[in-house]
Predicted model as a PDB file, atoms N, CA, C, CB and O in Angstrom, pLDDT in the B-factor column:
MODEL        1                                                                  
ATOM      1  N   UNK A   1      -9.913  17.026  93.278  1.00 66.00           N  
ATOM      2  CA  UNK A   1      -8.738  16.633  92.314  1.00 66.00           C  
ATOM      3  C   UNK A   1      -7.497  16.411  92.683  1.00 66.00           C  
ATOM      4  CB  UNK A   1      -8.533  17.479  91.434  1.00 66.00           C  
ATOM      5  O   UNK A   1      -7.208  17.102  93.660  1.00 66.00           O  
ATOM      6  N   UNK A   2      -6.414  15.563  92.218  1.00 68.00           N  
ATOM      7  CA  UNK A   2      -5.254  14.606  92.892  1.00 68.00           C  
ATOM      8  C   UNK A   2      -4.244  16.274  93.299  1.00 68.00           C  
ATOM      9  CB  UNK A   2      -4.259  13.040  91.366  1.00 68.00           C  
ATOM     10  O   UNK A   2      -4.405  17.351  92.726  1.00 68.00           O  
ATOM     11  N   UNK A   3      -3.326  15.995  94.349  1.00 80.00           N  
ATOM     12  CA  UNK A   3      -2.091  16.751  94.762  1.00 80.00           C  
ATOM     13  C   UNK A   3      -1.683  16.535  92.498  1.00 80.00           C  
ATOM     14  CB  UNK A   3      -0.665  15.570  96.555  1.00 80.00           C  
ATOM     15  O   UNK A   3      -1.786  15.802  91.514  1.00 80.00           O  
ATOM     16  N   UNK A   4      -1.086  18.249  93.184  1.00 87.00           N  
ATOM     17  CA  UNK A   4       0.225  18.018  91.571  1.00 87.00           C  
ATOM     18  C   UNK A   4       0.668  16.926  91.211  1.00 87.00           C  
ATOM     19  CB  UNK A   4       1.707  18.618  91.624  1.00 87.00           C  
ATOM     20  O   UNK A   4       0.055  15.858  91.217  1.00 87.00           O  
ATOM     21  N   UNK A   5       2.258  17.207  90.720  1.00 89.00           N  
ATOM     22  CA  UNK A   5       2.849  15.195  91.107  1.00 89.00           C  
ATOM     23  C   UNK A   5       4.453  16.855  91.286  1.00 89.00           C  
ATOM     24  CB  UNK A   5       2.902  12.855  88.779  1.00 89.00           C  
ATOM     25  O   UNK A   5       4.238  17.951  90.768  1.00 89.00           O  
ATOM     26  N   UNK A   6       5.625  16.597  91.969  1.00 91.00           N  
ATOM     27  CA  UNK A   6       6.622  16.828  91.870  1.00 91.00           C  
ATOM     28  C   UNK A   6       7.376  15.964  91.469  1.00 91.00           C  
ATOM     29  CB  UNK A   6       6.884  17.237  92.635  1.00 91.00           C  
ATOM     30  O   UNK A   6       7.095  14.801  91.181  1.00 91.00           O  
ATOM     31  N   UNK A   7       8.778  16.701  91.412  1.00 91.00           N  
ATOM     32  CA  UNK A   7       9.889  16.056  90.970  1.00 91.00           C  
ATOM     33  C   UNK A   7       9.976  14.936  92.420  1.00 91.00           C  
ATOM     34  CB  UNK A   7      11.307  17.256  90.628  1.00 91.00           C  
ATOM     35  O   UNK A   7       9.967  13.707  92.343  1.00 91.00           O  
ATOM     36  N   UNK A   8      10.028  15.463  93.246  1.00 93.00           N  
ATOM     37  CA  UNK A   8      10.169  13.944  94.186  1.00 93.00           C  
ATOM     38  C   UNK A   8       9.355  12.881  94.158  1.00 93.00           C  
ATOM     39  CB  UNK A   8      10.082  14.100  95.544  1.00 93.00           C  
ATOM     40  O   UNK A   8       9.527  11.878  94.851  1.00 93.00           O  
ATOM     41  N   UNK A   9       8.115  13.107  93.081  1.00 93.00           N  
ATOM     42  CA  UNK A   9       7.804  11.738  92.948  1.00 93.00           C  
ATOM     43  C   UNK A   9       7.804  11.260  91.643  1.00 93.00           C  
ATOM     44  CB  UNK A   9       6.624  11.456  93.491  1.00 93.00           C  
ATOM     45  O   UNK A   9       7.170  10.268  91.282  1.00 93.00           O  
ATOM     46  N   UNK A  10       8.442  11.888  90.994  1.00 93.00           N  
ATOM     47  CA  UNK A  10       9.105  11.475  89.745  1.00 93.00           C  
ATOM     48  C   UNK A  10      10.691   9.554  89.767  1.00 93.00           C  
ATOM     49  CB  UNK A  10      10.028  13.442  89.386  1.00 93.00           C  
ATOM     50  O   UNK A  10      11.216   9.109  90.788  1.00 93.00           O  
ATOM     51  N   UNK A  11      10.827   9.217  88.854  1.00 92.00           N  
ATOM     52  CA  UNK A  11      11.981   8.416  89.141  1.00 92.00           C  
ATOM     53  C   UNK A  11      13.122   8.724  89.304  1.00 92.00           C  
ATOM     54  CB  UNK A  11      12.148   7.712  88.475  1.00 92.00           C  
ATOM     55  O   UNK A  11      13.488   7.656  89.794  1.00 92.00           O  
ATOM     56  N   UNK A  12      14.384   9.588  89.288  1.00 90.00           N  
ATOM     57  CA  UNK A  12      15.383  10.278  87.884  1.00 90.00           C  
ATOM     58  C   UNK A  12      16.082  10.260  87.241  1.00 90.00           C  
ATOM     59  CB  UNK A  12      15.846  10.878  87.728  1.00 90.00           C  
ATOM     60  O   UNK A  12      16.483  11.033  86.371  1.00 90.00           O  
ATOM     61  N   UNK A  13      16.573   8.534  87.883  1.00 94.00           N  
ATOM     62  CA  UNK A  13      16.902   7.094  86.915  1.00 94.00           C  
ATOM     63  C   UNK A  13      16.140   6.828  85.388  1.00 94.00           C  
ATOM     64  CB  UNK A  13      16.370   5.698  87.880  1.00 94.00           C  
ATOM     65  O   UNK A  13      16.097   5.753  84.789  1.00 94.00           O  
ATOM     66  N   UNK A  14      15.609   8.021  84.993  1.00 93.00           N  
ATOM     67  CA  UNK A  14      14.771   6.868  83.973  1.00 93.00           C  
ATOM     68  C   UNK A  14      14.161   8.669  83.205  1.00 93.00           C  
ATOM     69  CB  UNK A  14      13.039   5.252  85.097  1.00 93.00           C  
ATOM     70  O   UNK A  14      13.388   9.445  83.767  1.00 93.00           O  
ATOM     71  N   UNK A  15      14.777   8.852  81.945  1.00 92.00           N  
ATOM     72  CA  UNK A  15      15.447   9.553  80.810  1.00 92.00           C  
ATOM     73  C   UNK A  15      13.925   9.821  80.506  1.00 92.00           C  
ATOM     74  CB  UNK A  15      16.597   8.681  79.603  1.00 92.00           C  
ATOM     75  O   UNK A  15      13.367  10.844  80.108  1.00 92.00           O  
ATOM     76  N   UNK A  16      13.667   9.168  80.671  1.00 91.00           N  
ATOM     77  CA  UNK A  16      11.679   9.585  79.627  1.00 91.00           C  
ATOM     78  C   UNK A  16      10.684   9.907  80.265  1.00 91.00           C  
ATOM     79  CB  UNK A  16      10.737   8.302  78.818  1.00 91.00           C  
ATOM     80  O   UNK A  16      10.061   9.058  80.904  1.00 91.00           O  
ATOM     81  N   UNK A  17      10.247  11.445  80.228  1.00 88.00           N  
ATOM     82  CA  UNK A  17       9.435  12.229  81.579  1.00 88.00           C  
ATOM     83  C   UNK A  17       8.079  11.274  81.053  1.00 88.00           C  
ATOM     84  CB  UNK A  17       9.196  14.507  81.560  1.00 88.00           C  
ATOM     85  O   UNK A  17       7.427  10.713  81.933  1.00 88.00           O  
ATOM     86  N   UNK A  18       7.719  11.121  79.779  1.00 89.00           N  
ATOM     87  CA  UNK A  18       5.876  10.605  80.246  1.00 89.00           C  
ATOM     88  C   UNK A  18       6.541   9.839  80.708  1.00 89.00           C  
ATOM     89  CB  UNK A  18       4.400  10.050  79.239  1.00 89.00           C  
ATOM     90  O   UNK A  18       6.881  10.342  81.778  1.00 89.00           O  
ATOM     91  N   UNK A  19       7.365   8.093  80.541  1.00 91.00           N  
ATOM     92  CA  UNK A  19       7.582   7.334  82.042  1.00 91.00           C  
ATOM     93  C   UNK A  19       7.479   7.693  82.601  1.00 91.00           C  
ATOM     94  CB  UNK A  19       8.320   6.869  82.592  1.00 91.00           C  
ATOM     95  O   UNK A  19       6.301   7.564  82.932  1.00 91.00           O  
ATOM     96  N   UNK A  20       8.135   8.458  83.412  1.00 94.00           N  
ATOM     97  CA  UNK A  20       8.546   8.927  84.357  1.00 94.00           C  
ATOM     98  C   UNK A  20       6.388   8.856  85.072  1.00 94.00           C  
ATOM     99  CB  UNK A  20       9.711  10.592  83.934  1.00 94.00           C  
ATOM    100  O   UNK A  20       5.733   8.171  85.857  1.00 94.00           O  
ATOM    101  N   UNK A  21       6.253   9.518  84.548  1.00 92.00           N  
ATOM    102  CA  UNK A  21       4.418  10.475  85.427  1.00 92.00           C  
ATOM    103  C   UNK A  21       3.556   8.806  84.891  1.00 92.00           C  
ATOM    104  CB  UNK A  21       3.285  12.935  83.951  1.00 92.00           C  
ATOM    105  O   UNK A  21       2.619   8.446  85.603  1.00 92.00           O  
ATOM    106  N   UNK A  22       4.022   7.723  83.415  1.00 93.00           N  
ATOM    107  CA  UNK A  22       3.441   6.734  83.580  1.00 93.00           C  
ATOM    108  C   UNK A  22       3.410   5.654  84.980  1.00 93.00           C  
ATOM    109  CB  UNK A  22       3.831   6.285  82.568  1.00 93.00           C  
ATOM    110  O   UNK A  22       2.544   5.172  85.711  1.00 93.00           O  
ATOM    111  N   UNK A  23       4.552   5.619  84.886  1.00 93.00           N  
ATOM    112  CA  UNK A  23       4.805   4.807  86.370  1.00 93.00           C  
ATOM    113  C   UNK A  23       4.852   5.027  87.704  1.00 93.00           C  
ATOM    114  CB  UNK A  23       5.744   4.384  86.436  1.00 93.00           C  
ATOM    115  O   UNK A  23       5.170   4.253  88.607  1.00 93.00           O  
ATOM    116  N   UNK A  24       4.261   6.946  87.768  1.00 93.00           N  
ATOM    117  CA  UNK A  24       3.783   7.759  89.115  1.00 93.00           C  
ATOM    118  C   UNK A  24       2.289   7.319  89.279  1.00 93.00           C  
ATOM    119  CB  UNK A  24       3.896   9.585  88.962  1.00 93.00           C  
ATOM    120  O   UNK A  24       1.800   7.030  90.371  1.00 93.00           O  
ATOM    121  N   UNK A  25       1.128   7.277  87.240  1.00 92.00           N  
ATOM    122  CA  UNK A  25       0.190   7.251  87.954  1.00 92.00           C  
ATOM    123  C   UNK A  25       0.020   5.376  87.669  1.00 92.00           C  
ATOM    124  CB  UNK A  25      -1.036   8.476  87.492  1.00 92.00           C  
ATOM    125  O   UNK A  25      -1.179   5.216  87.901  1.00 92.00           O  
ATOM    126  N   UNK A  26       0.288   4.721  87.498  1.00 92.00           N  
ATOM    127  CA  UNK A  26       0.691   2.854  88.146  1.00 92.00           C  
ATOM    128  C   UNK A  26       0.536   2.876  89.293  1.00 92.00           C  
ATOM    129  CB  UNK A  26       2.260   2.110  88.057  1.00 92.00           C  
ATOM    130  O   UNK A  26      -0.392   2.669  90.075  1.00 92.00           O  
ATOM    131  N   UNK A  27       1.902   3.247  89.357  1.00 92.00           N  
ATOM    132  CA  UNK A  27       1.818   3.867  91.400  1.00 92.00           C  
ATOM    133  C   UNK A  27       0.825   3.477  92.203  1.00 92.00           C  
ATOM    134  CB  UNK A  27       1.551   5.572  91.747  1.00 92.00           C  
ATOM    135  O   UNK A  27       0.550   2.457  92.834  1.00 92.00           O  
ATOM    136  N   UNK A  28       0.046   5.221  91.919  1.00 90.00           N  
ATOM    137  CA  UNK A  28      -0.837   5.623  92.745  1.00 90.00           C  
ATOM    138  C   UNK A  28      -2.117   5.807  92.250  1.00 90.00           C  
ATOM    139  CB  UNK A  28      -0.443   6.623  93.276  1.00 90.00           C  
ATOM    140  O   UNK A  28      -2.748   6.781  92.659  1.00 90.00           O  
ATOM    141  N   UNK A  29      -2.696   4.937  91.324  1.00 88.00           N  
ATOM    142  CA  UNK A  29      -3.485   4.087  89.908  1.00 88.00           C  
ATOM    143  C   UNK A  29      -4.470   5.522  90.681  1.00 88.00           C  
ATOM    144  CB  UNK A  29      -4.202   1.659  89.835  1.00 88.00           C  
ATOM    145  O   UNK A  29      -5.198   5.569  91.673  1.00 88.00           O  
ATOM    146  N   UNK A  30      -3.929   6.842  89.385  1.00 89.00           N  
ATOM    147  CA  UNK A  30      -4.139   7.986  88.499  1.00 89.00           C  
ATOM    148  C   UNK A  30      -4.396   7.117  87.674  1.00 89.00           C  
ATOM    149  CB  UNK A  30      -3.121   9.073  88.164  1.00 89.00           C  
ATOM    150  O   UNK A  30      -3.741   6.161  87.260  1.00 89.00           O  
ATOM    151  N   UNK A  31      -5.943   7.702  87.323  1.00 88.00           N  
ATOM    152  CA  UNK A  31      -6.324   7.793  85.735  1.00 88.00           C  
ATOM    153  C   UNK A  31      -6.581   6.559  85.297  1.00 88.00           C  
ATOM    154  CB  UNK A  31      -5.236   8.372  84.782  1.00 88.00           C  
ATOM    155  O   UNK A  31      -6.584   6.291  84.096  1.00 88.00           O  
ATOM    156  N   UNK A  32      -6.769   5.883  86.021  1.00 88.00           N  
ATOM    157  CA  UNK A  32      -6.693   4.163  85.694  1.00 88.00           C  
ATOM    158  C   UNK A  32      -5.022   3.359  85.118  1.00 88.00           C  
ATOM    159  CB  UNK A  32      -7.977   3.913  84.180  1.00 88.00           C  
ATOM    160  O   UNK A  32      -4.686   2.563  84.241  1.00 88.00           O  
ATOM    161  N   UNK A  33      -4.160   4.350  86.509  1.00 86.00           N  
ATOM    162  CA  UNK A  33      -2.988   3.820  86.048  1.00 86.00           C  
ATOM    163  C   UNK A  33      -2.433   4.099  83.903  1.00 86.00           C  
ATOM    164  CB  UNK A  33      -3.359   2.051  86.585  1.00 86.00           C  
ATOM    165  O   UNK A  33      -1.716   3.387  83.199  1.00 86.00           O  
ATOM    166  N   UNK A  34      -3.086   5.235  83.605  1.00 88.00           N  
ATOM    167  CA  UNK A  34      -2.991   5.707  81.988  1.00 88.00           C  
ATOM    168  C   UNK A  34      -2.152   7.015  82.036  1.00 88.00           C  
ATOM    169  CB  UNK A  34      -4.637   6.062  81.203  1.00 88.00           C  
ATOM    170  O   UNK A  34      -2.417   7.585  83.094  1.00 88.00           O  
ATOM    171  N   UNK A  35      -1.107   7.818  81.197  1.00 89.00           N  
ATOM    172  CA  UNK A  35      -1.288   9.311  81.445  1.00 89.00           C  
ATOM    173  C   UNK A  35      -1.594   9.508  79.639  1.00 89.00           C  
ATOM    174  CB  UNK A  35       0.375  10.288  82.317  1.00 89.00           C  
ATOM    175  O   UNK A  35      -0.858   9.041  78.770  1.00 89.00           O  
ATOM    176  N   UNK A  36      -2.248   9.925  79.511  1.00 90.00           N  
ATOM    177  CA  UNK A  36      -2.887  10.314  77.658  1.00 90.00           C  
ATOM    178  C   UNK A  36      -1.801  12.152  77.591  1.00 90.00           C  
ATOM    179  CB  UNK A  36      -5.806  10.739  77.573  1.00 90.00           C  
ATOM    180  O   UNK A  36      -2.257  13.181  78.090  1.00 90.00           O  
ATOM    181  N   UNK A  37      -0.475  12.087  76.906  1.00 84.00           N  
ATOM    182  CA  UNK A  37       0.684  13.131  77.006  1.00 84.00           C  
ATOM    183  C   UNK A  37      -0.767  14.229  76.182  1.00 84.00           C  
ATOM    184  CB  UNK A  37       2.691  12.658  75.884  1.00 84.00           C  
ATOM    185  O   UNK A  37      -1.305  15.244  76.623  1.00 84.00           O  
ATOM    186  N   UNK A  38      -1.016  13.453  74.856  1.00 90.00           N  
ATOM    187  CA  UNK A  38      -1.645  14.613  74.423  1.00 90.00           C  
ATOM    188  C   UNK A  38      -2.453  15.929  75.263  1.00 90.00           C  
ATOM    189  CB  UNK A  38      -2.464  14.049  73.660  1.00 90.00           C  
ATOM    190  O   UNK A  38      -2.455  17.151  75.116  1.00 90.00           O  
ATOM    191  N   UNK A  39      -3.114  14.987  76.199  1.00 89.00           N  
ATOM    192  CA  UNK A  39      -4.356  16.133  76.999  1.00 89.00           C  
ATOM    193  C   UNK A  39      -3.660  17.048  77.462  1.00 89.00           C  
ATOM    194  CB  UNK A  39      -5.321  15.629  78.330  1.00 89.00           C  
ATOM    195  O   UNK A  39      -4.291  18.032  77.847  1.00 89.00           O  
ATOM    196  N   UNK A  40      -1.683  17.090  77.643  1.00 86.00           N  
ATOM    197  CA  UNK A  40      -1.773  18.903  78.763  1.00 86.00           C  
ATOM    198  C   UNK A  40      -1.347  19.008  77.089  1.00 86.00           C  
ATOM    199  CB  UNK A  40      -0.217  19.685  80.758  1.00 86.00           C  
ATOM    200  O   UNK A  40      -1.741  20.095  76.666  1.00 86.00           O  
ATOM    201  N   UNK A  41      -0.886  18.466  76.369  1.00 89.00           N  
ATOM    202  CA  UNK A  41      -0.478  19.013  74.430  1.00 89.00           C  
ATOM    203  C   UNK A  41      -1.531  20.628  74.518  1.00 89.00           C  
ATOM    204  CB  UNK A  41      -1.530  17.282  72.561  1.00 89.00           C  
ATOM    205  O   UNK A  41      -1.313  21.833  74.642  1.00 89.00           O  
ATOM    206  N   UNK A  42      -2.974  19.518  74.332  1.00 93.00           N  
ATOM    207  CA  UNK A  42      -4.279  20.099  73.839  1.00 93.00           C  
ATOM    208  C   UNK A  42      -4.616  20.967  74.589  1.00 93.00           C  
ATOM    209  CB  UNK A  42      -5.340  19.293  73.699  1.00 93.00           C  
ATOM    210  O   UNK A  42      -4.007  21.908  74.079  1.00 93.00           O  
ATOM    211  N   UNK A  43      -5.318  21.528  75.730  1.00 90.00           N  
ATOM    212  CA  UNK A  43      -5.257  22.337  76.848  1.00 90.00           C  
ATOM    213  C   UNK A  43      -3.818  23.031  76.745  1.00 90.00           C  
ATOM    214  CB  UNK A  43      -5.498  21.480  78.191  1.00 90.00           C  
ATOM    215  O   UNK A  43      -4.164  24.183  76.486  1.00 90.00           O  
ATOM    216  N   UNK A  44      -2.433  23.048  76.787  1.00 87.00           N  
ATOM    217  CA  UNK A  44      -1.795  24.070  76.238  1.00 87.00           C  
ATOM    218  C   UNK A  44      -1.606  24.413  75.107  1.00 87.00           C  
ATOM    219  CB  UNK A  44      -0.971  24.106  76.524  1.00 87.00           C  
ATOM    220  O   UNK A  44      -0.577  25.036  74.844  1.00 87.00           O  
ATOM    221  N   UNK A  45      -2.733  24.043  73.905  1.00 92.00           N  
ATOM    222  CA  UNK A  45      -2.772  24.867  72.795  1.00 92.00           C  
ATOM    223  C   UNK A  45      -4.527  25.668  72.987  1.00 92.00           C  
ATOM    224  CB  UNK A  45      -2.456  23.763  71.237  1.00 92.00           C  
ATOM    225  O   UNK A  45      -4.840  26.713  72.416  1.00 92.00           O  
ATOM    226  N   UNK A  46      -5.597  24.749  74.046  1.00 95.00           N  
ATOM    227  CA  UNK A  46      -6.609  25.813  73.587  1.00 95.00           C  
ATOM    228  C   UNK A  46      -6.172  26.847  74.426  1.00 95.00           C  
ATOM    229  CB  UNK A  46      -8.216  25.480  73.753  1.00 95.00           C  
ATOM    230  O   UNK A  46      -5.820  27.672  73.583  1.00 95.00           O  
ATOM    231  N   UNK A  47      -5.919  27.453  75.716  1.00 93.00           N  
ATOM    232  CA  UNK A  47      -5.922  27.592  76.512  1.00 93.00           C  
ATOM    233  C   UNK A  47      -4.405  28.870  77.093  1.00 93.00           C  
ATOM    234  CB  UNK A  47      -6.197  26.275  76.775  1.00 93.00           C  
ATOM    235  O   UNK A  47      -4.030  29.389  78.143  1.00 93.00           O  
ATOM    236  N   UNK A  48      -3.893  28.854  75.290  1.00 91.00           N  
ATOM    237  CA  UNK A  48      -2.343  28.976  75.595  1.00 91.00           C  
ATOM    238  C   UNK A  48      -2.490  30.844  75.878  1.00 91.00           C  
ATOM    239  CB  UNK A  48      -1.071  28.316  73.917  1.00 91.00           C  
ATOM    240  O   UNK A  48      -1.355  31.169  76.226  1.00 91.00           O  
ATOM    241  N   UNK A  49      -3.372  32.100  75.866  1.00 93.00           N  
ATOM    242  CA  UNK A  49      -3.280  33.006  76.707  1.00 93.00           C  
ATOM    243  C   UNK A  49      -3.716  33.037  77.564  1.00 93.00           C  
ATOM    244  CB  UNK A  49      -3.428  33.763  76.491  1.00 93.00           C  
ATOM    245  O   UNK A  49      -3.884  34.208  77.904  1.00 93.00           O  
ATOM    246  N   UNK A  50      -4.124  32.250  78.357  1.00 93.00           N  
ATOM    247  CA  UNK A  50      -3.673  31.917  80.131  1.00 93.00           C  
ATOM    248  C   UNK A  50      -2.594  31.227  80.088  1.00 93.00           C  
ATOM    249  CB  UNK A  50      -4.722  30.975  81.133  1.00 93.00           C  
ATOM    250  O   UNK A  50      -1.718  31.945  80.572  1.00 93.00           O  
ATOM    251  N   UNK A  51      -2.243  30.428  79.840  1.00 89.00           N  
ATOM    252  CA  UNK A  51      -1.118  29.273  80.444  1.00 89.00           C  
ATOM    253  C   UNK A  51       0.011  29.928  79.857  1.00 89.00           C  
ATOM    254  CB  UNK A  51      -1.254  27.481  79.916  1.00 89.00           C  
ATOM    255  O   UNK A  51       1.099  29.398  80.085  1.00 89.00           O  
ATOM    256  N   UNK A  52       0.000  30.782  79.275  1.00 88.00           N  
ATOM    257  CA  UNK A  52       1.477  30.980  78.509  1.00 88.00           C  
ATOM    258  C   UNK A  52       2.344  32.361  79.993  1.00 88.00           C  
ATOM    259  CB  UNK A  52       1.059  32.011  76.183  1.00 88.00           C  
ATOM    260  O   UNK A  52       3.425  32.196  80.557  1.00 88.00           O  
ATOM    261  N   UNK A  53       1.697  33.144  80.122  1.00 92.00           N  
ATOM    262  CA  UNK A  53       2.118  34.168  80.809  1.00 92.00           C  
ATOM    263  C   UNK A  53       2.382  33.788  81.914  1.00 92.00           C  
ATOM    264  CB  UNK A  53       1.404  35.120  80.853  1.00 92.00           C  
ATOM    265  O   UNK A  53       2.931  34.731  82.484  1.00 92.00           O  
ATOM    266  N   UNK A  54       2.289  32.668  82.773  1.00 91.00           N  
ATOM    267  CA  UNK A  54       2.423  31.728  83.678  1.00 91.00           C  
ATOM    268  C   UNK A  54       4.060  31.000  83.747  1.00 91.00           C  
ATOM    269  CB  UNK A  54       1.270  30.730  83.315  1.00 91.00           C  
ATOM    270  O   UNK A  54       4.752  30.854  84.754  1.00 91.00           O  
ATOM    271  N   UNK A  55       4.400  30.604  82.267  1.00 91.00           N  
ATOM    272  CA  UNK A  55       5.174  30.234  81.871  1.00 91.00           C  
ATOM    273  C   UNK A  55       6.651  31.423  82.268  1.00 91.00           C  
ATOM    274  CB  UNK A  55       4.626  29.900  80.578  1.00 91.00           C  
ATOM    275  O   UNK A  55       6.848  32.635  82.182  1.00 91.00           O  
ATOM    276  N   UNK A  56       7.484  30.124  82.751  1.00 93.00           N  
ATOM    277  CA  UNK A  56       9.000  31.633  83.309  1.00 93.00           C  
ATOM    278  C   UNK A  56       9.365  31.709  82.029  1.00 93.00           C  
ATOM    279  CB  UNK A  56      10.815  31.199  84.571  1.00 93.00           C  
ATOM    280  O   UNK A  56       9.091  30.943  81.105  1.00 93.00           O  
ATOM    281  N   UNK A  57       9.976  32.646  82.037  1.00 93.00           N  
ATOM    282  CA  UNK A  57      10.601  33.055  80.561  1.00 93.00           C  
ATOM    283  C   UNK A  57      12.161  31.573  80.817  1.00 93.00           C  
ATOM    284  CB  UNK A  57      11.326  35.524  80.496  1.00 93.00           C  
ATOM    285  O   UNK A  57      12.292  30.818  79.853  1.00 93.00           O  
ATOM    286  N   UNK A  58      12.676  31.448  81.470  1.00 94.00           N  
ATOM    287  CA  UNK A  58      13.086  30.202  81.302  1.00 94.00           C  
ATOM    288  C   UNK A  58      12.969  29.275  80.930  1.00 94.00           C  
ATOM    289  CB  UNK A  58      13.203  29.895  81.713  1.00 94.00           C  
ATOM    290  O   UNK A  58      13.708  28.874  80.031  1.00 94.00           O  
ATOM    291  N   UNK A  59      11.715  28.299  81.596  1.00 92.00           N  
ATOM    292  CA  UNK A  59      11.496  27.786  80.583  1.00 92.00           C  
ATOM    293  C   UNK A  59      10.962  27.421  79.405  1.00 92.00           C  
ATOM    294  CB  UNK A  59      11.522  27.528  80.758  1.00 92.00           C  
ATOM    295  O   UNK A  59      10.613  26.333  78.949  1.00 92.00           O  
ATOM    296  N   UNK A  60      10.960  29.117  78.766  1.00 91.00           N  
ATOM    297  CA  UNK A  60      10.704  28.986  77.709  1.00 91.00           C  
ATOM    298  C   UNK A  60      11.929  29.175  76.370  1.00 91.00           C  
ATOM    299  CB  UNK A  60       9.678  29.763  77.767  1.00 91.00           C  
ATOM    300  O   UNK A  60      12.032  28.856  75.186  1.00 91.00           O  
ATOM    301  N   UNK A  61      12.602  29.784  77.252  1.00 93.00           N  
ATOM    302  CA  UNK A  61      13.888  29.386  76.317  1.00 93.00           C  
ATOM    303  C   UNK A  61      15.037  27.734  76.587  1.00 93.00           C  
ATOM    304  CB  UNK A  61      14.960  30.882  76.611  1.00 93.00           C  
ATOM    305  O   UNK A  61      16.149  27.543  76.096  1.00 93.00           O  
ATOM    306  N   UNK A  62      14.289  26.850  77.457  1.00 93.00           N  
ATOM    307  CA  UNK A  62      14.747  25.509  77.363  1.00 93.00           C  
ATOM    308  C   UNK A  62      13.644  25.223  75.888  1.00 93.00           C  
ATOM    309  CB  UNK A  62      14.466  24.448  79.045  1.00 93.00           C  
ATOM    310  O   UNK A  62      14.098  24.571  74.948  1.00 93.00           O  
ATOM    311  N   UNK A  63      12.932  25.499  75.861  1.00 91.00           N  
ATOM    312  CA  UNK A  63      11.586  24.673  74.943  1.00 91.00           C  
ATOM    313  C   UNK A  63      12.513  25.384  72.994  1.00 91.00           C  
ATOM    314  CB  UNK A  63       9.004  25.844  75.586  1.00 91.00           C  
ATOM    315  O   UNK A  63      12.692  24.939  71.860  1.00 91.00           O  
ATOM    316  N   UNK A  64      12.853  26.928  73.949  1.00 94.00           N  
ATOM    317  CA  UNK A  64      12.514  26.775  72.051  1.00 94.00           C  
ATOM    318  C   UNK A  64      14.188  26.533  71.354  1.00 94.00           C  
ATOM    319  CB  UNK A  64      11.622  28.808  71.152  1.00 94.00           C  
ATOM    320  O   UNK A  64      14.293  26.230  70.166  1.00 94.00           O  
ATOM    321  N   UNK A  65      15.171  26.671  72.057  1.00 94.00           N  
ATOM    322  CA  UNK A  65      16.688  25.541  72.134  1.00 94.00           C  
ATOM    323  C   UNK A  65      16.280  24.020  72.139  1.00 94.00           C  
ATOM    324  CB  UNK A  65      17.706  25.745  73.789  1.00 94.00           C  
ATOM    325  O   UNK A  65      17.001  23.201  71.570  1.00 94.00           O  
ATOM    326  N   UNK A  66      15.079  23.628  72.806  1.00 92.00           N  
ATOM    327  CA  UNK A  66      14.695  22.090  72.355  1.00 92.00           C  
ATOM    328  C   UNK A  66      14.144  21.543  70.980  1.00 92.00           C  
ATOM    329  CB  UNK A  66      13.687  21.674  73.214  1.00 92.00           C  
ATOM    330  O   UNK A  66      14.096  20.486  70.351  1.00 92.00           O  
ATOM    331  N   UNK A  67      13.832  22.602  70.892  1.00 92.00           N  
ATOM    332  CA  UNK A  67      12.080  22.527  69.295  1.00 92.00           C  
ATOM    333  C   UNK A  67      13.819  23.145  68.844  1.00 92.00           C  
ATOM    334  CB  UNK A  67       9.551  24.229  69.187  1.00 92.00           C  
ATOM    335  O   UNK A  67      14.325  22.100  68.436  1.00 92.00           O  
ATOM    336  N   UNK A  68      14.823  24.151  68.730  1.00 94.00           N  
ATOM    337  CA  UNK A  68      15.900  24.839  67.510  1.00 94.00           C  
ATOM    338  C   UNK A  68      16.787  23.499  67.816  1.00 94.00           C  
ATOM    339  CB  UNK A  68      16.863  26.777  67.849  1.00 94.00           C  
ATOM    340  O   UNK A  68      17.861  23.804  67.298  1.00 94.00           O  
ATOM    341  N   UNK A  69      16.905  22.551  68.212  1.00 92.00           N  
ATOM    342  CA  UNK A  69      17.884  21.719  68.182  1.00 92.00           C  
ATOM    343  C   UNK A  69      17.602  20.770  67.024  1.00 92.00           C  
ATOM    344  CB  UNK A  69      18.048  21.094  69.469  1.00 92.00           C  
ATOM    345  O   UNK A  69      18.219  20.598  65.973  1.00 92.00           O  
ATOM    346  N   UNK A  70      16.268  20.080  67.607  1.00 92.00           N  
ATOM    347  CA  UNK A  70      15.050  18.952  66.503  1.00 92.00           C  
ATOM    348  C   UNK A  70      15.428  19.693  65.396  1.00 92.00           C  
ATOM    349  CB  UNK A  70      12.949  18.940  66.751  1.00 92.00           C  
ATOM    350  O   UNK A  70      15.854  19.031  64.450  1.00 92.00           O  
ATOM    351  N   UNK A  71      15.364  21.417  65.213  1.00 92.00           N  
ATOM    352  CA  UNK A  71      14.910  21.089  63.950  1.00 92.00           C  
ATOM    353  C   UNK A  71      16.289  20.646  62.721  1.00 92.00           C  
ATOM    354  CB  UNK A  71      13.998  22.483  63.517  1.00 92.00           C  
ATOM    355  O   UNK A  71      16.344  19.985  61.684  1.00 92.00           O  
ATOM    356  N   UNK A  72      17.270  21.448  63.559  1.00 91.00           N  
ATOM    357  CA  UNK A  72      18.438  21.338  63.172  1.00 91.00           C  
ATOM    358  C   UNK A  72      18.612  20.057  62.650  1.00 91.00           C  
ATOM    359  CB  UNK A  72      19.263  21.653  64.095  1.00 91.00           C  
ATOM    360  O   UNK A  72      18.955  19.936  61.474  1.00 91.00           O  
ATOM    361  N   UNK A  73      18.362  18.759  63.593  1.00 91.00           N  
ATOM    362  CA  UNK A  73      18.585  17.402  62.973  1.00 91.00           C  
ATOM    363  C   UNK A  73      18.076  17.218  62.464  1.00 91.00           C  
ATOM    364  CB  UNK A  73      18.650  16.481  63.322  1.00 91.00           C  
ATOM    365  O   UNK A  73      18.552  16.476  61.604  1.00 91.00           O  
ATOM    366  N   UNK A  74      16.540  17.573  62.261  1.00 91.00           N  
ATOM    367  CA  UNK A  74      15.591  17.607  60.932  1.00 91.00           C  
ATOM    368  C   UNK A  74      16.075  18.620  59.271  1.00 91.00           C  
ATOM    369  CB  UNK A  74      14.039  18.373  61.644  1.00 91.00           C  
ATOM    370  O   UNK A  74      15.089  18.717  58.541  1.00 91.00           O  
ATOM    371  N   UNK A  75      16.931  19.076  58.875  1.00 80.00           N  
ATOM    372  CA  UNK A  75      17.190  19.446  58.280  1.00 80.00           C  
ATOM    373  C   UNK A  75      18.732  19.699  57.994  1.00 80.00           C  
ATOM    374  CB  UNK A  75      16.477  20.012  58.391  1.00 80.00           C  
ATOM    375  O   UNK A  75      19.080  20.320  56.990  1.00 80.00           O  
TER     376      UNK A  75                                                      
ENDMDL                                                                          
END                                                                             
């Protein structure tokens, strides 16, 4: 299993996290240089009872704020 990606591995000048991860995958020949951002979402949904207790309250609050802002833009 590859080492976890750290913040230091990513480009802070690129505002898109998916693009940062894709760049890391290409540069480090991970998964053929392709990042499938649907897979982490699928794992989170499938294993949420195991994963959710390990997510900090600060992270959950930021996610809630993000979805609230998105919903406000859609209404």
